C-alpha positions in Angstrom: 0.0 0.0 0.0 1.3 3.4 -0.9 2.1 5.7 2.0 0.6 9.3 1.9 3.0 11.9 0.6 4.6 13.8 3.5 6.2 17.1 2.8 9.7 17.5 4.2 8.9 20.5 6.5 12.4 21.7 7.1 13.3 21.7 3.4 10.0 23.5 2.5 10.7 26.1 5.2 14.2 26.7 3.8 12.9 27.0 0.2 10.3 29.5 1.3 12.9 31.5 3.2 15.1 31.6 0.2 12.3 32.8 -2.1 11.2 35.5 0.3 14.7 36.7 0.9 15.3 37.1 -2.9 11.9 38.6 -3.3 12.2 41.4 -0.7 15.8 42.4 -1.4 17.2 44.3 -4.3 15.2 45.8 -7.1 14.1 44.3 -10.5 12.2 46.0 -13.2 8.5 45.3 -13.1 7.9 44.5 -16.7 10.3 41.4 -17.0 8.4 39.7 -14.2 5.1 40.2 -15.8 5.6 37.6 -18.4 3.2 35.0 -19.8 4.0 31.4 -18.9 5.5 29.7 -22.1 3.7 26.4 -21.5 2.6 23.9 -24.1 0.5 20.8 -24.5 3.0 18.0 -24.2 0.7 15.2 -25.4 3.4 13.4 -27.5 1.0 13.1 -30.4 0.3 16.8 -30.4 3.7 18.3 -29.3 5.3 17.2 -32.6 3.5 20.1 -34.3 4.6 23.8 -34.4 1.8 25.0 -32.1 3.4 28.0 -30.4 3.7 28.7 -26.7 2.9 32.2 -25.5 6.2 34.2 -25.0 7.0 37.7 -24.0 4.4 40.3 -25.2 6.9 43.1 -25.4 8.9 43.3 -28.7 12.6 44.1 -28.3 14.2 47.4 -29.2 16.8 47.5 -32.0 19.9 45.7 -30.9 18.2 44.1 -27.9 18.6 40.3 -27.2 16.5 37.8 -25.3 17.7 34.3 -24.4 15.6 31.7 -22.7 16.3 28.1 -21.7 13.2 26.1 -20.8 12.9 22.7 -19.2 9.5 20.9 -19.2 9.1 17.6 -17.4 5.8 15.9 -18.3 4.1 12.8 -16.9 1.6 11.2 -19.2 -0.9 8.5 -18.4 -4.0 7.7 -20.4 -5.3 4.9 -22.7 -8.5 4.1 -24.5 -9.8 1.9 -27.3 -12.6 0.9 -29.6 -13.3 -2.1 -31.7 -10.8 -0.8 -34.3 -8.5 1.7 -32.5 -6.3 1.7 -29.4 -4.1 4.4 -27.9 -1.8 4.4 -25.0 0.1 7.4 -23.7 2.1 6.3 -20.7 5.5 7.7 -20.0 7.5 10.8 -19.3 8.8 13.4 -21.8 11.5 16.0 -21.1 11.8 19.0 -23.4 14.9 21.3 -23.1 14.2 24.3 -25.4 16.7 27.1 -26.3 15.1 30.2 -27.7 17.1 33.3 -28.9 15.5 36.6 -30.1 17.0 39.8 -31.4 15.4 43.2 -31.9 15.6 45.1 -35.2 14.5 48.6 -36.3 10.9 49.9 -36.3 9.5 47.5 -33.7 10.5 44.1 -35.3 12.3 41.1 -33.8 13.3 37.7 -35.0 14.9 34.6 -33.6 15.2 30.8 -33.6 14.2 28.0 -31.3 16.0 24.7 -30.8 14.4 21.8 -28.8 16.0 18.7 -27.4 13.7 15.9 -26.4 13.8 12.7 -24.3 11.1 10.1 -23.9 11.4 7.5 -21.2 9.6 5.7 -18.4 10.8 8.2 -15.9 10.4 8.2 -12.1 7.3 10.4 -11.3 4.6 7.6 -11.2 5.1 6.9 -7.5 5.2 10.6 -6.5 1.9 11.3 -8.5 0.2 8.2 -7.0 1.1 9.3 -3.5 0.0 12.9 -4.3 -3.4 11.7 -5.5 -3.7 9.5 -2.4 -2.8 12.4 -0.1 -5.5 14.7 -1.6 -8.1 12.0 -2.4 -7.8 12.6 -6.2 -8.8 9.7 -8.5 -5.9 7.7 -9.9 -7.5 6.9 -13.3 -5.8 3.5 -13.3 -2.3 4.7 -12.8 -1.9 2.8 -9.5 -3.0 -0.4 -11.3 -0.4 -0.3 -14.1 3.3 -1.0 -14.1 5.2 2.0 -12.8 7.7 4.0 -14.8 6.7 2.4 -18.1 7.1 4.0 -21.6 4.4 3.3 -24.1 3.4 5.9 -26.7 1.3 3.8 -29.1 -1.5 4.1 -31.6 -3.0 0.9 -33.2 -5.7 0.6 -35.8 -6.9 -2.6 -37.4 -4.4 -4.6 -35.3 -1.4 -2.7 -36.8 0.8 -0.2 -34.9 1.0 3.1 -36.7 3.0 4.7 -33.8 5.0 2.7 -31.3 7.6 4.3 -29.0 8.5 2.0 -26.1 12.2 2.4 -25.7 13.9 5.4 -24.0 15.4 7.7 -26.6 16.7 11.3 -27.0 17.0 13.6 -30.0 16.7 17.0 -31.6 13.1 18.2 -32.2 11.7 20.4 -34.9 13.6 23.7 -35.2 11.5 26.9 -35.6 12.2 30.5 -36.6 9.9 33.3 -35.3 9.3 37.0 -36.0 7.4 39.6 -34.0 6.0 43.1 -34.7 5.1 45.6 -32.1 1.6 47.1 -32.6 1.0 49.0 -29.4 3.4 49.9 -26.6 6.3 52.0 -25.4 6.0 55.7 -24.9 2.4 56.4 -26.0 0.9 53.4 -24.1 3.3 52.5 -21.3 0.8 50.2 -19.6 -0.3 48.3 -22.7 1.3 45.9 -25.1 0.1 44.4 -28.3 2.2 42.3 -30.7 1.7 40.2 -33.8 3.9 37.1 -34.0 4.5 34.4 -36.6 6.5 31.1 -36.6 7.7 28.7 -39.2 8.6 25.2 -37.9 10.9 22.9 -40.0 10.8 19.0 -40.0 14.2 18.4 -38.4 13.1 15.9 -35.7 12.6 12.2 -36.3 8.8 11.6 -36.6 9.1 7.8 -36.0 10.4 8.6 -32.5 7.9 11.4 -31.9 10.6 14.1 -32.0 8.9 15.9 -34.8 5.9 15.8 -37.2 7.7 15.3 -40.5 6.0 18.4 -41.9 6.3 22.2 -42.1 4.0 24.2 -39.9 3.2 27.9 -39.9 1.6 29.8 -36.9 0.2 33.3 -36.6 -1.0 34.8 -33.3 -1.7 38.0 -31.4 -0.6 38.7 -27.8 -1.8 41.5 -25.5 -0.9 42.6 -22.0 -2.3 45.3 -19.7 -0.8 46.5 -16.5 -3.8 47.2 -14.3 -3.0 49.3 -11.2 0.4 49.0 -9.6 0.7 45.3 -8.9 -1.9 43.6 -11.1 -1.7 42.7 -14.8 -3.4 40.4 -17.3 -2.3 38.9 -20.6 -4.0 37.2 -23.5 -3.1 35.5 -26.7 -5.0 33.9 -29.6 -3.9 32.5 -32.9 -4.0 29.7 -35.5 -1.4 27.2 -36.7 -1.5 25.6 -40.2 -0.2 22.0 -39.9 1.6 20.8 -43.1 1.0 17.2 -43.9 3.3 15.2 -41.7 4.1 11.6 -40.9 2.4 11.1 -37.6 -1.1 9.7 -38.3 -1.4 11.7 -41.5 -4.9 10.3 -42.4 -6.3 11.7 -39.1 -4.4 15.0 -39.1 -6.2 18.3 -39.2 -4.7 21.2 -41.0 -5.8 24.1 -38.7 -5.4 24.3 -34.9 -6.5 27.2 -32.8 -5.0 28.4 -29.5 -6.3 30.7 -26.8 -4.4 31.8 -23.7 -5.7 34.0 -20.8 -3.6 34.9 -17.7 -3.7 37.2 -14.7 -0.9 38.1 -12.4 0.0 39.8 -9.1 3.4 41.2 -8.1 3.5 41.2 -4.3 7.3 42.1 -4.2 9.8 43.7 -6.5 11.4 40.3 -7.3 8.4 38.0 -7.4 5.2 37.8 -9.4 2.6 35.1 -9.2 0.1 34.1 -11.9 -2.7 31.9 -13.0 -3.0 31.0 -16.7 -5.5 29.0 -18.8 -4.5 27.6 -22.3 -6.9 26.1 -24.7 -6.0 24.3 -27.9 -8.3 22.8 -30.5 -7.7 19.2 -31.6 -5.0 18.3 -34.1 -6.8 15.2 -35.3 -10.2 14.2 -36.6 -12.3 11.2 -37.6 -11.5 9.3 -34.4 -13.6 8.9 -31.2 -10.4 8.8 -29.1 -10.3 11.9 -26.8 -6.5 11.8 -26.6 -6.5 12.9 -30.3 -9.9 14.6 -31.0 -10.7 16.6 -27.8 -9.9 20.2 -27.2 -7.1 20.5 -24.6 -7.6 22.8 -21.6 -4.7 23.3 -19.3 -4.4 25.3 -16.1 -1.0 26.7 -15.0 -0.2 28.0 -11.6 3.2 29.7 -11.3 5.1 32.9 -11.5 8.5 34.6 -12.1 11.4 35.2 -9.8 14.0 38.0 -10.3 17.3 36.4 -9.6 19.3 39.5 -10.7 18.5 42.7 -12.6 18.7 40.7 -15.9 18.2 37.1 -15.0 14.7 35.7 -14.3 13.3 32.3 -13.5 9.7 31.3 -14.5 8.1 28.3 -12.8 4.8 26.6 -13.1 2.8 23.4 -12.5 0.5 22.6 -15.4 -2.5 20.3 -15.1 -5.2 19.1 -17.5 -8.8 20.2 -16.9 -12.2 19.3 -18.2 -10.9 17.1 -21.1 -8.1 15.2 -19.2 -7.2 12.8 -22.0 -6.2 15.5 -24.5 -3.2 16.8 -22.5 -0.8 15.3 -19.9 -1.7 14.7 -16.2 1.0 17.1 -15.1 3.9 19.1 -16.4 6.6 20.9 -14.4 7.8 24.1 -16.1 11.1 25.9 -15.4 12.4 28.7 -17.6 15.6 30.7 -17.2 15.7 33.8 -19.3 17.7 37.0 -19.7 17.9 40.1 -21.8 21.1 41.9 -22.9 
């Protein structure tokens, strides 16, 4: 029988003390802390596509640089089947993403994004089972299945169209992005509005779910408003055109919509806290399996910590809501970013 999860109280107290010490000392600019959480849907059948994460709303000035290193650790557990189809998404995926952006004249910026991926059985199953026991959450069958297993599989008519069951690492699909400032700076110091676009290339191995095997193009708007001294909100909406790829091409849709809404509070100069909701329309059709055909709804709870004047750490816990099969059980998001 699994024991309830017990928090290591001294360690938690030390961590909170450290966070508060950093938060109340020094001074960091307010704007860099008021930053959307750059979270994604890490369902391995969906993450192969170039569906963008919300990034900074503010467009860099000419000559400015932004560098971000993101680590997402995701635990997946879901399966379902019909008389003809079966899907299993059981495992952990780690995505290490390097994103560089440079500002150009007249409110333009451009950059590149390079992801590294690893699929494996992981180690989080026991922790999540204990967590669910502690709070009385349903296990959804996780506690009845072999722990720390990797199985990303889709079968139809008795044949595997996707089968990833051995730990592996590799480069994902590289993307280039551009942004255009529409509102902001001197005339509207509390408002930001930007138009962004992204082109994703098929550089990752689609057989190992490191990429889709196709070219994708995304276009989206992002807005932010600083309301009063310590409160702010952000929003983003857009569409991605999915080029025909190699991952279940007969089921693939060509248009996917995204919507992101977030609100934040900055209690100290070096700390902001926020709640964000991200919705994504399905990437597949003509299947009753919710893992492929449901709209994904994710809730993120996190914030940003100012480590120095130019170095910031974003953190979040991301959980699925309302349509739990369409996105992972939980993702842990860490992002170290700087401007220079």
